C-alpha positions in Angstrom: -108.1 -31.7 -4.8 -110.0 -34.6 -6.9 -109.0 -36.8 -4.4 -110.2 -34.9 -1.6 -113.7 -34.3 -2.8 -114.2 -38.4 -3.0 -112.9 -38.9 0.4 -115.1 -36.0 1.7 -118.6 -38.2 0.3 -117.4 -41.0 2.5 -116.7 -39.4 5.8 -116.2 -41.7 8.6 -112.3 -42.3 8.8 -112.0 -38.6 8.6 -114.2 -38.2 12.0 -112.1 -40.8 13.4 -109.6 -39.3 13.0 -111.0 -36.0 14.1 -112.0 -38.1 17.6 -108.5 -39.7 18.1 -106.6 -37.1 17.3 -108.0 -33.5 18.2 -109.6 -35.3 21.7 -109.1 -38.9 22.8 -105.0 -39.0 22.3 -104.4 -35.4 23.4 -106.7 -36.1 26.5 -104.7 -39.2 27.8 -101.3 -38.0 27.1 -101.7 -35.1 29.1 -103.3 -37.1 32.0 -99.9 -39.3 31.8 -98.2 -36.4 31.5 -99.7 -35.1 34.6 -99.3 -38.2 36.5 -95.7 -38.6 35.5 -94.3 -35.2 36.1 -96.8 -33.6 38.6 -95.8 -30.3 39.6 -93.8 -29.6 36.5 -96.3 -27.2 34.3 -93.4 -26.9 31.2 -92.8 -30.4 30.9 -96.7 -30.9 30.7 -97.4 -28.1 28.6 -94.5 -29.5 26.1 -96.2 -33.1 26.3 -99.8 -31.2 25.4 -98.2 -29.1 22.3 -96.8 -32.5 21.1 -99.9 -33.7 21.0 -102.1 -30.9 19.9 -99.7 -30.3 16.7 -101.0 -31.0 13.6 -100.5 -34.2 11.6 -96.9 -34.8 9.9 -96.8 -34.6 5.8 -94.3 -37.8 6.2 -97.2 -40.2 7.3 -98.7 -40.1 4.0 -95.0 -41.9 2.6 -95.1 -44.1 5.8 -99.2 -45.0 4.7 -97.9 -45.8 1.2 -95.5 -48.2 2.7 -97.8 -49.9 4.5 -100.5 -50.0 1.5 -102.6 -47.3 3.2 -105.0 -45.1 1.4 -103.0 -42.3 -0.2 -106.0 -40.4 -1.2 -107.4 -40.7 2.4 -104.0 -39.7 4.0 -103.6 -36.8 1.6 -107.2 -35.4 2.8 -106.6 -35.8 6.4 -102.8 -33.6 6.3 -105.0 -31.4 4.3 -108.0 -30.7 7.0 -105.2 -31.5 10.2 -102.9 -28.3 8.5 -106.2 -26.3 7.6 -107.4 -26.7 11.3 -104.0 -26.1 12.9 -104.8 -22.2 13.6 -107.5 -22.7 15.8 -107.1 -26.4 16.7 -103.4 -25.9 18.3 -104.2 -22.9 20.4 -107.7 -24.2 21.6 -105.9 -28.0 22.5 -103.6 -26.0 24.4 -105.8 -23.5 25.8 -108.2 -26.3 27.5 -105.2 -29.0 28.4 -102.2 -26.8 30.1 -104.3 -23.3 30.5 -103.8 -24.5 34.5 -99.8 -24.6 33.6 -98.9 -21.8 31.5 -100.2 -18.5 29.8 -99.6 -18.2 26.2 -100.2 -15.7 23.2 -103.6 -17.5 21.4 -103.0 -14.8 18.5 -99.6 -14.8 17.9 -99.4 -18.7 18.2 -102.5 -19.0 15.4 -100.7 -16.3 13.2 -97.3 -18.2 13.4 -99.6 -21.1 12.5 -100.7 -19.8 9.5 -97.6 -18.4 8.1 -95.9 -21.7 8.5 -98.0 -24.5 8.2 -101.2 -23.5 6.2 -100.2 -20.7 3.7 -97.2 -23.3 2.3 -99.6 -25.8 2.2 -102.2 -24.4 -0.1 -99.4 -23.1 -2.2 -97.9 -26.5 -2.3 -101.6 -27.6 -2.9 -102.1 -25.1 -5.7 -99.1 -25.7 -7.8 -99.7 -29.4 -7.6 -103.3 -29.2 -9.1 -102.0 -26.4 -11.7 -99.2 -29.0 -13.2 -101.4 -31.8 -12.5 -98.5 -33.8 -10.2 -95.7 -32.9 -12.7 -93.8 -30.4 -10.6 -92.5 -33.6 -8.6 -91.0 -35.4 -11.3 -88.8 -32.0 -11.9 -88.8 -30.8 -8.0 -87.6 -33.7 -6.2 -83.6 -34.5 -8.0 -83.2 -31.0 -7.4 -84.7 -30.0 -4.1 -84.0 -33.3 -2.1 -80.5 -32.3 -0.6 -81.7 -28.8 0.1 -84.6 -30.0 1.8 -82.5 -32.2 4.1 -79.7 -29.3 4.6 -82.7 -26.7 5.4 -84.5 -29.0 8.3 -81.1 -29.3 9.6 -81.0 -25.4 9.9 -84.2 -24.8 11.3 -83.4 -27.0 14.1 -80.0 -25.4 14.7 -81.2 -22.0 14.2 -84.3 -22.8 17.0 -82.9 -24.8 19.6 -79.5 -22.4 19.7 -82.0 -19.8 21.0 -82.7 -21.2 24.3 -79.6 -23.8 24.2 -77.5 -21.9 26.7 -80.9 -22.2 29.1 -81.4 -25.9 28.4 -77.9 -26.6 29.1 -77.5 -24.8 31.8 -80.7 -26.7 33.6 -79.3 -30.0 32.2 -80.0 -33.0 34.8 -80.5 -36.3 34.7 -84.6 -35.2 34.5 -84.2 -35.2 30.8 -83.6 -38.8 30.5 -87.1 -40.0 32.3 -88.8 -37.0 29.4 -87.1 -38.7 26.7 -88.1 -42.3 27.9 -91.7 -40.8 28.1 -92.0 -39.4 24.5 -90.6 -42.5 23.4 -93.7 -44.4 25.5 -96.2 -42.1 24.5 -95.5 -42.2 20.6 -95.8 -45.9 20.8 -98.7 -45.5 22.7 -100.5 -42.9 19.9 -99.8 -45.8 17.1 -101.6 -48.4 19.2 -104.4 -46.0 20.4 -105.1 -44.9 16.8 -104.8 -48.1 15.4 -107.4 -49.7 18.2 -110.0 -46.9 17.6 -109.6 -47.5 13.8 -110.3 -51.1 14.0 -113.2 -50.6 16.8 -114.6 -48.4 14.0 -114.2 -51.3 11.7 -112.2 -49.3 9.2 -111.1 -51.5 6.2 -106.9 -52.3 6.6 -105.9 -49.5 4.1 -108.3 -46.6 6.0 -106.9 -48.4 9.3 -103.0 -47.5 8.2 -104.3 -44.4 6.9 -106.1 -43.1 9.8 -102.7 -44.5 12.3 -100.2 -42.6 10.6 -102.3 -39.2 10.6 -103.2 -39.8 14.1 -99.8 -40.7 15.4 -97.2 -38.6 13.7 -97.1 -35.3 14.2 -95.4 -32.0 12.5 -92.9 -32.0 15.6 -91.0 -28.9 13.6 -93.7 -27.0 13.9 -94.0 -27.6 17.7 -90.5 -26.9 18.3 -90.8 -23.6 16.9 -93.8 -22.7 18.8 -92.6 -23.7 22.1 -89.3 -21.6 21.6 -91.5 -18.8 20.6 -94.4 -19.1 23.5 -93.0 -21.3 26.2 -90.5 -21.6 28.8 -87.3 -23.5 27.6 -88.0 -26.6 29.7 -91.1 -27.3 27.8 -88.7 -28.3 24.9 -87.3 -31.5 26.2 -90.5 -33.7 25.1 -90.4 -32.3 21.7 -86.9 -32.3 21.1 -86.8 -35.8 22.5 -89.5 -36.2 19.8 -88.1 -34.9 17.1 -85.4 -37.4 17.7 -87.1 -40.5 18.0 -90.1 -40.4 16.0 -88.7 -41.8 13.0 -87.4 -44.7 15.2 -90.6 -45.3 17.0 -92.5 -45.3 13.8 -90.8 -47.6 12.1 -91.2 -50.1 15.4 -94.7 -49.4 15.8 -95.7 -49.9 12.1 -93.5 -53.3 12.2 -95.3 -54.7 15.3 -99.0 -53.1 14.3 -99.0 -53.8 10.6 -96.3 -56.9 10.1 -92.9 -57.2 8.3 -91.4 -55.1 6.3 -92.8 -53.6 3.7 -92.2 -54.3 -0.3 -88.9 -52.7 -1.0 -90.2 -51.5 -4.6 -92.7 -49.4 -2.9 -90.1 -47.8 -0.4 -87.8 -47.1 -3.5 -90.5 -45.5 -5.4 -91.8 -43.3 -2.5 -88.1 -42.7 -1.3 -87.2 -39.4 -2.7 -90.4 -37.9 -1.7 -90.5 -39.0 1.6 -87.1 -37.2 1.8 -88.6 -33.7 0.4 -91.2 -34.2 2.9 
């Protein structure tokens, strides 16, 4: 909470994050998706949702590895999370309304239950314990969170597995390739805008990861609940490829391998997230 207040008093990086995450990147990716998959509204909607969803918490770990501003990273995650019930339905409504109809209020409630409330509880517990909960929780919960994430993916994808398998074709390949290229492009766009705004290196790293990494698990759940199965292909590709593309993009944008000591110190936290 203290870090959040300090960052709010110097809001330029926050403004750059909001501009990049909610306007520039979604518009560019939607334009490219329309160009590449013209006439396939479900796939276009999948890409729109992929770039409308809030930032991934694990982006904070990547930012730490590459010496970003930790306080700024956490602040951007909090802002993105709290805005999600409004920003996600609004973005999809504006950019994909010509392709599909969906339950806006239902999506808002899902985001509140799935993203906002757990994040608020986590912030509250962390504030009450002054951060000490992490020392005890991480070693115990690390294996359970990995198993839990696996079950989230399995349970949700099983609902539409038959439809996806029945309609499987070589068309899935260009969608997966597009998801990879779009993710890399997202990093390039975010870093370029941060540099044009003349942010320092630490803030540039934080804004880049916060703007580029997405809570794809949440996107997958929303896609299954509110959209046709075909819209899920870009999102599944994103889940599979995000960490790999992040590693590749970070290497080329921010230099060689990060310090091993930093990686070891953040490994447990990253696994839990």
